[in-house]
KOLGU-770860 format. One record per atom (N, C-alpha, C): residue in one letter; x negated, y, z. Coordinates in nm, 4 decimals. Layout:
+-------+----------+----------+----------+
| lovex |     east |    north |       up |
+-------+----------+----------+----------+
|     A |        X |        Y |        Z |
...
+-------+----------+----------+----------+
END
This chain:
+-------+----------+----------+----------+
| lovex |     east |    north |       up |
+-------+----------+----------+----------+
|     M |  -9.2538 |   1.6337 |  17.3466 |
|     M |  -9.1194 |   1.6726 |  17.3914 |
|     M |  -9.1303 |   1.8316 |  17.4337 |
|     A |  -9.0218 |   1.8995 |  17.3958 |
|     A |  -9.0074 |   2.0441 |  17.4359 |
|     A |  -8.9831 |   2.0578 |  17.5831 |
|     D |  -9.0321 |   2.1629 |  17.6386 |
|     D |  -9.0195 |   2.2096 |  17.7770 |
|     D |  -8.8503 |   2.2537 |  17.7797 |
|     I |  -8.8087 |   2.3093 |  17.6829 |
|     I |  -8.6852 |   2.3612 |  17.6810 |
|     I |  -8.6070 |   2.3247 |  17.5627 |
|     T |  -8.4778 |   2.2511 |  17.5816 |
|     T |  -8.4139 |   2.2156 |  17.4702 |
|     T |  -8.3020 |   2.3191 |  17.4621 |
|     L |  -8.2880 |   2.4122 |  17.3503 |
|     L |  -8.1786 |   2.5065 |  17.3410 |
|     L |  -8.0763 |   2.4358 |  17.2460 |
|     I |  -7.9523 |   2.4472 |  17.2872 |
|     I |  -7.8375 |   2.3883 |  17.2345 |
|     I |  -7.7365 |   2.5090 |  17.2075 |
|     S |  -7.6975 |   2.5231 |  17.0884 |
|     S |  -7.6114 |   2.6188 |  17.0409 |
|     S |  -7.4753 |   2.5490 |  16.9629 |
|     G |  -7.3705 |   2.6257 |  17.0122 |
|     G |  -7.2357 |   2.5985 |  16.9481 |
|     G |  -7.1821 |   2.7217 |  16.9021 |
|     S |  -7.1607 |   2.7289 |  16.7765 |
|     S |  -7.1159 |   2.8612 |  16.7216 |
|     S |  -7.0008 |   2.8317 |  16.6008 |
|     T |  -6.9208 |   2.9319 |  16.6054 |
|     T |  -6.8123 |   2.9356 |  16.4892 |
|     T |  -6.8579 |   3.0168 |  16.3671 |
|     L |  -6.9147 |   3.1477 |  16.4244 |
|     L |  -6.9420 |   3.2488 |  16.3036 |
|     L |  -7.1075 |   3.2752 |  16.3055 |
|     G |  -7.1706 |   3.1951 |  16.3993 |
|     G |  -7.3113 |   3.2144 |  16.3839 |
|     G |  -7.3911 |   3.2982 |  16.4891 |
|     S |  -7.3001 |   3.3734 |  16.5626 |
|     S |  -7.3672 |   3.4570 |  16.6650 |
|     S |  -7.4461 |   3.3670 |  16.7741 |
|     A |  -7.3902 |   3.2665 |  16.8127 |
|     A |  -7.4588 |   3.1773 |  16.9321 |
|     A |  -7.5833 |   3.1315 |  16.8670 |
|     E |  -7.5762 |   3.0746 |  16.7371 |
|     E |  -7.7201 |   3.0387 |  16.6740 |
|     E |  -7.8221 |   3.1419 |  16.6699 |
|     Y |  -7.7683 |   3.2608 |  16.6396 |
|     Y |  -7.8687 |   3.3661 |  16.6377 |
|     Y |  -7.9306 |   3.3932 |  16.7854 |
|     V |  -7.8416 |   3.3908 |  16.8683 |
|     V |  -7.8832 |   3.4205 |  17.0244 |
|     V |  -7.9836 |   3.2999 |  17.0585 |
|     A |  -7.9520 |   3.1820 |  17.0296 |
|     A |  -8.0510 |   3.0590 |  17.0672 |
|     A |  -8.1824 |   3.0819 |  17.0008 |
|     E |  -8.1768 |   3.1063 |  16.8736 |
|     E |  -8.2977 |   3.1194 |  16.8108 |
|     E |  -8.3939 |   3.2306 |  16.8563 |
|     H |  -8.3280 |   3.3506 |  16.8853 |
|     H |  -8.3908 |   3.4679 |  16.9409 |
|     H |  -8.4437 |   3.4360 |  17.0975 |
|     L |  -8.3678 |   3.3614 |  17.1733 |
|     L |  -8.4041 |   3.3061 |  17.3019 |
|     L |  -8.5397 |   3.2186 |  17.3020 |
|     A |  -8.5227 |   3.1288 |  17.2001 |
|     A |  -8.6217 |   3.0176 |  17.1753 |
|     A |  -8.7665 |   3.0917 |  17.1279 |
|     E |  -8.7550 |   3.2115 |  17.0655 |
|     E |  -8.8813 |   3.2935 |  17.0304 |
|     E |  -8.9368 |   3.3498 |  17.1601 |
|     K |  -8.8373 |   3.4125 |  17.2438 |
|     K |  -8.8879 |   3.4845 |  17.3629 |
|     K |  -8.9410 |   3.3666 |  17.4484 |
|     L |  -8.8929 |   3.2500 |  17.4791 |
|     L |  -8.9511 |   3.1547 |  17.5492 |
|     L |  -9.0714 |   3.1058 |  17.4981 |
|     D |  -9.0893 |   3.0993 |  17.3707 |
|     D |  -9.2176 |   3.0385 |  17.3115 |
|     D |  -9.3294 |   3.1411 |  17.3321 |
|     E |  -9.2848 |   3.2689 |  17.3290 |
|     E |  -9.3844 |   3.3843 |  17.3450 |
|     E |  -9.4258 |   3.3686 |  17.5010 |
|     A |  -9.3450 |   3.3266 |  17.5847 |
|     A |  -9.3702 |   3.3239 |  17.7369 |
|     A |  -9.4540 |   3.1844 |  17.7584 |
|     G |  -9.4770 |   3.1056 |  17.6532 |
|     G |  -9.5683 |   2.9847 |  17.6938 |
|     G |  -9.4975 |   2.8656 |  17.7021 |
|     F |  -9.3638 |   2.8496 |  17.6790 |
|     F |  -9.2822 |   2.7372 |  17.6919 |
|     F |  -9.2951 |   2.6813 |  17.5317 |
|     S |  -9.2618 |   2.5472 |  17.5152 |
|     S |  -9.2178 |   2.4909 |  17.3993 |
|     S |  -9.0727 |   2.4680 |  17.3924 |
|     T |  -9.0255 |   2.4894 |  17.2874 |
|     T |  -8.8788 |   2.4740 |  17.2647 |
|     T |  -8.8429 |   2.3861 |  17.1439 |
|     E |  -8.7141 |   2.3350 |  17.1497 |
|     E |  -8.6554 |   2.2802 |  17.0432 |
|     E |  -8.5091 |   2.3419 |  17.0280 |
|     T |  -8.4715 |   2.3906 |  16.9203 |
|     T |  -8.3453 |   2.4354 |  16.9148 |
|     T |  -8.2404 |   2.3496 |  16.8302 |
|     L |  -8.1378 |   2.3075 |  16.8852 |
|     L |  -8.0420 |   2.2126 |  16.8157 |
|     L |  -7.9170 |   2.2833 |  16.7998 |
|     H |  -7.8613 |   2.2988 |  16.6816 |
|     H |  -7.7219 |   2.3439 |  16.6584 |
|     H |  -7.6179 |   2.2483 |  16.6561 |
|     G |  -7.5395 |   2.2282 |  16.7463 |
|     G |  -7.4234 |   2.1339 |  16.7622 |
|     G |  -7.4880 |   1.9920 |  16.7500 |
|     P |  -7.5787 |   1.9603 |  16.8506 |
|     P |  -7.6253 |   1.8287 |  16.8536 |
|     P |  -7.5209 |   1.7297 |  16.9082 |
|     L |  -7.5693 |   1.5973 |  16.8728 |
|     L |  -7.5063 |   1.4802 |  16.9435 |
|     L |  -7.5555 |   1.4432 |  17.0797 |
|     L |  -7.4841 |   1.3689 |  17.1636 |
|     L |  -7.5389 |   1.3443 |  17.2905 |
|     L |  -7.6660 |   1.2573 |  17.2764 |
|     E |  -7.6819 |   1.1762 |  17.1803 |
|     E |  -7.7977 |   1.0819 |  17.1581 |
|     E |  -7.9174 |   1.1674 |  17.1027 |
|     D |  -7.8892 |   1.2935 |  17.0575 |
|     D |  -8.0103 |   1.3878 |  17.0206 |
|     D |  -8.0753 |   1.4393 |  17.1460 |
|     L |  -8.0154 |   1.4301 |  17.2627 |
|     L |  -8.0642 |   1.5110 |  17.3750 |
|     L |  -8.1248 |   1.4294 |  17.4807 |
|     P |  -8.2297 |   1.4873 |  17.5344 |
|     P |  -8.3036 |   1.4178 |  17.6365 |
|     P |  -8.2069 |   1.4243 |  17.7676 |
|     T |  -8.2200 |   1.3134 |  17.8464 |
|     T |  -8.1446 |   1.3186 |  17.9683 |
|     T |  -8.2223 |   1.3547 |  18.0775 |
|     S |  -8.3256 |   1.4341 |  18.0794 |
|     S |  -8.4057 |   1.4964 |  18.1639 |
|     S |  -8.4538 |   1.6234 |  18.1044 |
|     G |  -8.5114 |   1.7085 |  18.1962 |
|     G |  -8.5769 |   1.8255 |  18.1574 |
|     G |  -8.4800 |   1.9528 |  18.1522 |
|     V |  -8.5131 |   2.0422 |  18.0730 |
|     V |  -8.4379 |   2.1713 |  18.0946 |
|     V |  -8.3633 |   2.2020 |  17.9575 |
|     W |  -8.2333 |   2.2349 |  17.9727 |
|     W |  -8.1501 |   2.2598 |  17.8529 |
|     W |  -8.1190 |   2.4035 |  17.8876 |
|     L |  -8.0878 |   2.4794 |  17.7683 |
|     L |  -8.0293 |   2.6072 |  17.7660 |
|     L |  -7.9242 |   2.6161 |  17.6538 |
|     I |  -7.7943 |   2.6329 |  17.6920 |
|     I |  -7.6762 |   2.6153 |  17.6228 |
|     I |  -7.6301 |   2.7581 |  17.5929 |
|     V |  -7.6122 |   2.7615 |  17.4523 |
|     V |  -7.5530 |   2.9119 |  17.4111 |
|     V |  -7.4339 |   2.8815 |  17.3339 |
|     S |  -7.3109 |   2.9120 |  17.3776 |
|     S |  -7.1891 |   2.8870 |  17.3074 |
|     S |  -7.1108 |   3.0093 |  17.2961 |
|     S |  -7.0399 |   3.0233 |  17.1815 |
|     S |  -6.9358 |   3.1173 |  17.1603 |
|     S |  -6.8000 |   3.0599 |  17.2049 |
|     T |  -6.6895 |   3.1269 |  17.2138 |
|     T |  -6.5651 |   3.0808 |  17.2381 |
|     T |  -6.4867 |   3.1343 |  17.1298 |
|     H |  -6.3854 |   3.0355 |  17.0954 |
|     H |  -6.2736 |   3.0749 |  16.9953 |
|     H |  -6.1556 |   3.0151 |  17.0235 |
|     G |  -6.0386 |   3.0845 |  16.9564 |
|     G |  -5.9105 |   3.0430 |  16.9933 |
|     G |  -5.8902 |   3.0562 |  17.1344 |
|     A |  -5.8031 |   2.9648 |  17.1943 |
|     A |  -5.7678 |   2.9997 |  17.3382 |
|     A |  -5.8651 |   2.9257 |  17.4215 |
|     G |  -5.9857 |   2.9756 |  17.4276 |
|     G |  -6.0864 |   2.9197 |  17.5148 |
|     G |  -6.1501 |   2.7978 |  17.4628 |
|     D |  -6.1413 |   2.7793 |  17.3293 |
|     D |  -6.1955 |   2.6551 |  17.2675 |
|     D |  -6.3475 |   2.6543 |  17.2369 |
|     L |  -6.4043 |   2.5122 |  17.2585 |
|     L |  -6.5586 |   2.5089 |  17.1981 |
|     L |  -6.5418 |   2.5285 |  17.0403 |
|     P |  -6.6664 |   2.5747 |  16.9950 |
|     P |  -6.6873 |   2.5838 |  16.8495 |
|     P |  -6.6903 |   2.4351 |  16.8127 |
|     D |  -6.6408 |   2.4114 |  16.6780 |
|     D |  -6.6244 |   2.2852 |  16.6294 |
|     D |  -6.7532 |   2.2140 |  16.6215 |
|     N |  -6.8823 |   2.2806 |  16.6163 |
|     N |  -6.9985 |   2.1991 |  16.5880 |
|     N |  -7.0389 |   2.1549 |  16.7502 |
|     L |  -6.9744 |   2.2140 |  16.8578 |
|     L |  -7.0263 |   2.1513 |  16.9826 |
|     L |  -6.9130 |   2.0608 |  17.0455 |
|     Q |  -6.7964 |   2.0714 |  16.9943 |
|     Q |  -6.6933 |   1.9655 |  17.0413 |
|     Q |  -6.7280 |   1.8299 |  17.0584 |
|     P |  -6.7980 |   1.7730 |  16.9332 |
|     P |  -6.8363 |   1.6304 |  16.9577 |
|     P |  -6.9268 |   1.5836 |  17.0691 |
|     L |  -7.0232 |   1.6849 |  17.1062 |
|     L |  -7.1206 |   1.6743 |  17.2257 |
|     L |  -7.0209 |   1.6797 |  17.3496 |
|     Y |  -6.9373 |   1.7808 |  17.3568 |
|     Y |  -6.8669 |   1.8027 |  17.4803 |
|     Y |  -6.7612 |   1.6648 |  17.5084 |
|     D |  -6.7131 |   1.6065 |  17.3929 |
|     D |  -6.6173 |   1.4993 |  17.3970 |
|     D |  -6.7126 |   1.3705 |  17.4492 |
|     A |  -6.8201 |   1.3658 |  17.4009 |
|     A |  -6.9110 |   1.2486 |  17.4253 |
|     A |  -6.9507 |   1.2550 |  17.5824 |
|     I |  -6.9945 |   1.3652 |  17.6297 |
|     I |  -7.0115 |   1.3712 |  17.7775 |
|     I |  -6.9113 |   1.3547 |  17.8529 |
|     K |  -6.7953 |   1.3994 |  17.8085 |
|     K |  -6.6572 |   1.3830 |  17.8951 |
|     K |  -6.6338 |   1.2309 |  17.8980 |
|     E |  -6.6408 |   1.1750 |  17.7902 |
|     E |  -6.6060 |   1.0367 |  17.7845 |
|     E |  -6.7113 |   0.9247 |  17.8459 |
|     E |  -6.8378 |   0.9541 |  17.8186 |
|     E |  -6.9480 |   0.8674 |  17.8592 |
|     E |  -7.0016 |   0.8953 |  18.0172 |
|     H |  -6.9682 |   1.0207 |  18.0410 |
|     H |  -7.0063 |   1.0774 |  18.1823 |
|     H |  -7.1476 |   1.0212 |  18.2147 |
|     P |  -7.2530 |   1.0587 |  18.1400 |
|     P |  -7.3883 |   1.0136 |  18.1657 |
|     P |  -7.4439 |   1.0691 |  18.2792 |
|     D |  -7.5412 |   1.0050 |  18.3510 |
|     D |  -7.6234 |   1.0718 |  18.4533 |
|     D |  -7.7120 |   1.1797 |  18.4122 |
|     L |  -7.6725 |   1.2979 |  18.4302 |
|     L |  -7.7649 |   1.4027 |  18.3914 |
|     L |  -7.8339 |   1.4821 |  18.5281 |
|     S |  -7.8478 |   1.4040 |  18.6206 |
|     S |  -7.8981 |   1.4617 |  18.7341 |
|     S |  -8.0493 |   1.5037 |  18.7277 |
|     N |  -8.1098 |   1.4701 |  18.6260 |
|     N |  -8.2410 |   1.5174 |  18.6039 |
|     N |  -8.2675 |   1.6147 |  18.4896 |
|     V |  -8.1289 |   1.6852 |  18.4715 |
|     V |  -8.1372 |   1.8024 |  18.3909 |
|     V |  -8.1076 |   1.9231 |  18.4675 |
|     R |  -8.1920 |   2.0072 |  18.4408 |
|     R |  -8.1698 |   2.1568 |  18.4913 |
|     R |  -8.1396 |   2.2420 |  18.3497 |
|     Y |  -8.0417 |   2.3306 |  18.3796 |
|     Y |  -7.9789 |   2.4040 |  18.2549 |
|     Y |  -7.9444 |   2.5594 |  18.2801 |
|     G |  -7.9485 |   2.6316 |  18.1837 |
|     G |  -7.9111 |   2.7638 |  18.1766 |
|     G |  -7.7841 |   2.7807 |  18.0756 |
|     A |  -7.6998 |   2.8860 |  18.0918 |
|     A |  -7.5901 |   2.8726 |  18.0134 |
|     A |  -7.5588 |   3.0192 |  17.9930 |
|     V |  -7.5265 |   3.0450 |  17.8410 |
|     V |  -7.4945 |   3.1729 |  17.8033 |
|     V |  -7.3682 |   3.1663 |  17.7070 |
|     G |  -7.2738 |   3.2376 |  17.7390 |
|     G |  -7.1477 |   3.2476 |  17.6497 |
|     G |  -7.1253 |   3.3795 |  17.5856 |
|     I |  -7.0722 |   3.3619 |  17.4769 |
|     I |  -7.0346 |   3.4791 |  17.3915 |
|     I |  -6.8921 |   3.4891 |  17.3802 |
|     G |  -6.8369 |   3.6038 |  17.3978 |
|     G |  -6.6819 |   3.6099 |  17.3870 |
|     G |  -6.6496 |   3.7433 |  17.3709 |
|     S |  -6.5052 |   3.7716 |  17.3870 |
|     S |  -6.4487 |   3.8999 |  17.3838 |
|     S |  -6.3532 |   3.8988 |  17.5171 |
|     R |  -6.3754 |   4.0152 |  17.5838 |
|     R |  -6.3062 |   4.0334 |  17.7118 |
|     R |  -6.1548 |   4.0735 |  17.6710 |
|     E |  -6.1157 |   4.0919 |  17.5459 |
|     E |  -5.9799 |   4.1072 |  17.5107 |
|     E |  -5.9012 |   3.9883 |  17.5485 |
|     Y |  -5.9519 |   3.8859 |  17.5506 |
|     Y |  -5.8915 |   3.7462 |  17.5651 |
|     Y |  -5.9011 |   3.7114 |  17.7160 |
|     D |  -5.7919 |   3.6483 |  17.7701 |
|     D |  -5.7767 |   3.5984 |  17.9147 |
|     D |  -5.8622 |   3.4781 |  17.9085 |
|     T |  -5.9171 |   3.4017 |  17.8064 |
|     T |  -5.9986 |   3.3010 |  17.8134 |
|     T |  -6.1405 |   3.3362 |  17.7693 |
|     F |  -6.1737 |   3.4591 |  17.8020 |
|     F |  -6.3121 |   3.5096 |  17.7915 |
|     F |  -6.4189 |   3.3974 |  17.8224 |
|     C |  -6.5059 |   3.3623 |  17.7254 |
|     C |  -6.6112 |   3.2679 |  17.7472 |
|     C |  -6.5635 |   3.1352 |  17.8098 |
|     G |  -6.4486 |   3.1017 |  17.7730 |
|     G |  -6.3738 |   2.9693 |  17.8211 |
|     G |  -6.4739 |   2.8562 |  17.7762 |
|     A |  -6.5199 |   2.8607 |  17.6635 |
|     A |  -6.6073 |   2.7360 |  17.6233 |
|     A |  -6.7432 |   2.7219 |  17.7059 |
|     I |  -6.7980 |   2.8179 |  17.7490 |
|     I |  -6.9305 |   2.7948 |  17.8342 |
|     I |  -6.8750 |   2.7660 |  17.9621 |
|     E |  -6.7728 |   2.8115 |  18.0253 |
|     E |  -6.7249 |   2.7788 |  18.1465 |
|     E |  -6.6830 |   2.6231 |  18.1374 |
|     K |  -6.6268 |   2.5600 |  18.0452 |
|     K |  -6.5943 |   2.4378 |  18.0250 |
|     K |  -6.7191 |   2.3518 |  18.0165 |
|     I |  -6.8143 |   2.3948 |  17.9588 |
|     I |  -6.9436 |   2.2979 |  17.9421 |
|     I |  -7.0114 |   2.3111 |  18.0790 |
|     D |  -7.0026 |   2.4280 |  18.1378 |
|     D |  -7.0876 |   2.4444 |  18.2727 |
|     D |  -7.0273 |   2.3366 |  18.3755 |
|     A |  -6.8909 |   2.3390 |  18.3647 |
|     A |  -6.8140 |   2.2375 |  18.4821 |
|     A |  -6.8337 |   2.1121 |  18.4432 |
|     L |  -6.8471 |   2.0704 |  18.3170 |
|     L |  -6.8729 |   1.9336 |  18.2632 |
|     L |  -7.0116 |   1.8782 |  18.3063 |
|     L |  -7.0989 |   1.9666 |  18.2807 |
|     L |  -7.2539 |   1.9313 |  18.3136 |
|     L |  -7.2589 |   1.9058 |  18.4650 |
|     C |  -7.2123 |   2.0084 |  18.5289 |
|     C |  -7.2185 |   1.9968 |  18.6828 |
|     C |  -7.1549 |   1.8717 |  18.7454 |
|     D |  -7.0337 |   1.8240 |  18.6700 |
|     D |  -6.9771 |   1.7158 |  18.7124 |
|     D |  -7.0597 |   1.5872 |  18.6896 |
|     C |  -7.1476 |   1.5919 |  18.5890 |
|     C |  -7.2379 |   1.4736 |  18.5524 |
|     C |  -7.3670 |   1.4779 |  18.6216 |
|     G |  -7.3753 |   1.5819 |  18.7119 |
|     G |  -7.4994 |   1.5870 |  18.7923 |
|     G |  -7.6017 |   1.6813 |  18.7594 |
|     A |  -7.5849 |   1.7468 |  18.6580 |
|     A |  -7.6902 |   1.8573 |  18.6100 |
|     A |  -7.6674 |   1.9663 |  18.6990 |
|     K |  -7.8063 |   2.0439 |  18.7113 |
|     K |  -7.7923 |   2.1619 |  18.8153 |
|     K |  -7.8282 |   2.2837 |  18.7263 |
|     R |  -7.7434 |   2.3707 |  18.7385 |
|     R |  -7.7452 |   2.5076 |  18.6650 |
|     R |  -7.8793 |   2.5911 |  18.7374 |
|     V |  -7.9498 |   2.6618 |  18.6548 |
|     V |  -8.0625 |   2.7490 |  18.7177 |
|     V |  -8.0166 |   2.8769 |  18.6779 |
|     G |  -7.9995 |   2.9584 |  18.7801 |
|     G |  -7.9544 |   3.0911 |  18.7696 |
|     G |  -7.7939 |   3.1109 |  18.7456 |
|     A |  -7.7820 |   3.2372 |  18.7082 |
|     A |  -7.6404 |   3.2667 |  18.6807 |
|     A |  -7.6033 |   3.2434 |  18.5592 |
|     L |  -7.4617 |   3.2088 |  18.5316 |
|     L |  -7.4013 |   3.1819 |  18.3938 |
|     L |  -7.4074 |   3.3308 |  18.3437 |
|     L |  -7.4337 |   3.3406 |  18.2113 |
|     L |  -7.4409 |   3.4696 |  18.1364 |
|     L |  -7.3109 |   3.4861 |  18.0519 |
|     K |  -7.2263 |   3.5777 |  18.0580 |
|     K |  -7.1285 |   3.5926 |  17.9683 |
|     K |  -7.1359 |   3.7319 |  17.9069 |
|     V |  -7.1642 |   3.7170 |  17.7697 |
|     V |  -7.1774 |   3.8371 |  17.6953 |
|     V |  -7.0476 |   3.8826 |  17.6317 |
|     N |  -6.9981 |   4.0010 |  17.6545 |
|     N |  -6.8879 |   4.0523 |  17.5916 |
|     N |  -6.9235 |   4.1287 |  17.4774 |
|     I |  -6.8601 |   4.0807 |  17.3631 |
|     I |  -6.9160 |   4.1366 |  17.2282 |
|     I |  -6.8649 |   4.2880 |  17.2108 |
|     L |  -6.7647 |   4.3213 |  17.3021 |
|     L |  -6.7066 |   4.4607 |  17.2815 |
|     L |  -6.8040 |   4.5718 |  17.3502 |
|     D |  -6.8810 |   4.5108 |  17.4294 |
|     D |  -6.9953 |   4.5958 |  17.4961 |
|     D |  -7.1298 |   4.5770 |  17.4258 |
|     H |  -7.1504 |   4.4806 |  17.3537 |
|     H |  -7.2784 |   4.4497 |  17.2969 |
|     H |  -7.2695 |   4.3968 |  17.1490 |
|     D |  -7.3015 |   4.5191 |  17.0513 |
|     D |  -7.2877 |   4.4661 |  16.9128 |
|     D |  -7.3912 |   4.3689 |  16.8836 |
|     I |  -7.5010 |   4.3684 |  16.9506 |
|     I |  -7.6135 |   4.2645 |  16.9345 |
|     I |  -7.6246 |   4.1799 |  17.0557 |
|     P |  -7.5551 |   4.0737 |  17.0459 |
|     P |  -7.5555 |   3.9793 |  17.1789 |
|     P |  -7.6872 |   3.9343 |  17.2356 |
|     E |  -7.7864 |   3.9484 |  17.1199 |
|     E |  -7.9296 |   3.9003 |  17.1537 |
|     E |  -7.9829 |   3.9942 |  17.2714 |
|     D |  -7.9377 |   4.1229 |  17.2720 |
|     D |  -8.0062 |   4.2227 |  17.3778 |
|     D |  -7.9790 |   4.1685 |  17.5116 |
|     P |  -7.8522 |   4.1568 |  17.5529 |
|     P |  -7.8413 |   4.1242 |  17.7024 |
|     P |  -7.8868 |   3.9677 |  17.7159 |
|     A |  -7.8890 |   3.8893 |  17.6296 |
|     A |  -7.9487 |   3.7401 |  17.6322 |
|     A |  -8.0809 |   3.7594 |  17.6620 |
|     E |  -8.1545 |   3.8433 |  17.5979 |
|     E |  -8.3133 |   3.8497 |  17.6136 |
|     E |  -8.3325 |   3.9029 |  17.7504 |
|     V |  -8.2569 |   4.0099 |  17.7993 |
|     V |  -8.2790 |   4.0542 |  17.9362 |
|     V |  -8.2568 |   3.9421 |  18.0367 |
|     W |  -8.1517 |   3.8821 |  18.0174 |
|     W |  -8.1174 |   3.7431 |  18.1176 |
|     W |  -8.2202 |   3.6566 |  18.1076 |
|     V |  -8.2716 |   3.6084 |  17.9936 |
|     V |  -8.3745 |   3.4981 |  17.9687 |
|     V |  -8.5039 |   3.5496 |  18.0298 |
|     G |  -8.5418 |   3.6794 |  18.0522 |
|     G |  -8.6466 |   3.7259 |  18.1037 |
|     G |  -8.6513 |   3.6788 |  18.2671 |
|     S |  -8.5441 |   3.6960 |  18.3299 |
|     S |  -8.5219 |   3.6444 |  18.4618 |
|     S |  -8.5176 |   3.5030 |  18.4805 |
|     W |  -8.4308 |   3.4516 |  18.3988 |
|     W |  -8.4254 |   3.2986 |  18.3979 |
|     W |  -8.5475 |   3.2249 |  18.3879 |
|     K |  -8.6369 |   3.2520 |  18.2875 |
|     K |  -8.7521 |   3.1872 |  18.2907 |
|     K |  -8.8237 |   3.2024 |  18.3981 |
|     D |  -8.8328 |   3.2975 |  18.4736 |
|     D |  -8.8984 |   3.3071 |  18.5941 |
|     D |  -8.8503 |   3.1962 |  18.7184 |
|     L |  -8.7179 |   3.1824 |  18.7038 |
|     L |  -8.6465 |   3.0759 |  18.8015 |
|     L |  -8.7076 |   2.9403 |  18.7611 |
|     L |  -8.7527 |   2.9091 |  18.6329 |
|     L |  -8.7983 |   2.7958 |  18.6046 |
|     L |  -8.9245 |   2.7543 |  18.6636 |
|     Q |  -9.0119 |   2.8612 |  18.6965 |
|     Q |  -9.1272 |   2.8321 |  18.7582 |
|     Q |  -9.1175 |   2.7674 |  18.8937 |
|     D |  -9.0080 |   2.7926 |  18.9490 |
|     D |  -8.9852 |   2.7391 |  19.0880 |
|     D |  -8.9200 |   2.5898 |  19.0951 |
|     L |  -8.9163 |   2.5325 |  18.9724 |
|     L |  -8.8558 |   2.3861 |  18.9608 |
|     L |  -8.9681 |   2.2965 |  19.0068 |
+-------+----------+----------+----------+
END
């Protein structure tokens, strides 16, 4: 089993690229990772460490490939008290629903007992042409927080 399960939800692919890049960085740091693009609830371990990377589209909506996971967690309300997670959102500050998808996911995971490790990262694509860059800086600090678990 992987030390860290990366979960990506993407409409145009940017969150997938970020998740894959972060998996490389975590692997280089000695973690084992598994990256799942739009997984179902039954695909995920109910303990361990998750790293969720999601873009936002529409009016703060989740990407289509992540919506089934969100809906299943909301409906089944599984006990996720043994899950620790990090969260990275990608969006544009031009919209008042900036990174709304990751905020919804973050709130739902907390409601199911999961504990976020570190701060929520919100990447504004207007400031960062390559969202992997700020995410890489963030994961450098985030992985250090995992050592304290």
